[in-house]
C-alpha positions, 0 to 999 in steps of 0.5 A: 805558511805565513809571512810577517811584515814589520814596519812602523809605517802603517801604509808600508805594512798594509801595501806590502801585505796586500801585494803578498796576499793578492799576488802570492796568495800567502797570508801575512801578519803585521807588526809595528815594531821589532818587539811586536814582531818578536812576540808574534814569532814566539806565538806563531810557528807558521811564519816562514819569512820575515820582511822588516824595515830597519829604521824603527823605534826600539828594536831595529830590523837588523837587531830583530834579524840578529835575535832571530839568528841566535834562536834555535827554533827561528834561525832558519827563517827567511828574512828580508831587510828593507831600508830607505837608508843604505849608506851605512852598509846595511846590505852587507850586514844583512848578507852576513846574517843570511838575509836579503836586502832591499832599498826603499822604494822596492821594485815589486817584481824583484821583491816578489821574486826574492820571496819565491826564492826564499819559499823554495829553500825553506826546510819542509 
């Protein structure tokens, strides 16, 4: 069981990964872009949740989510979309794709609670 953290800002990737590993004892993988995340998803079947920023160069977090949802092997993954910009209905778009949405900065307690919820509903 692993969680993939995708963000083009290294500080954000590192802080989220540290929090998950320390407070939930779940190993994380990190990717700087949607493309790197997609490559990791193809190679590592142990990833069960993707946490992705939306606003990244190249493939956006929403584009990554949509790509995952049409892949038969990956479509059931838990997904949390994060963005500093919620003015364009990203929360609704994420919800329509079966994903959670958090605005930056995230409330860490609520964020970890959502990860816990996603783990509980993951197929075994």
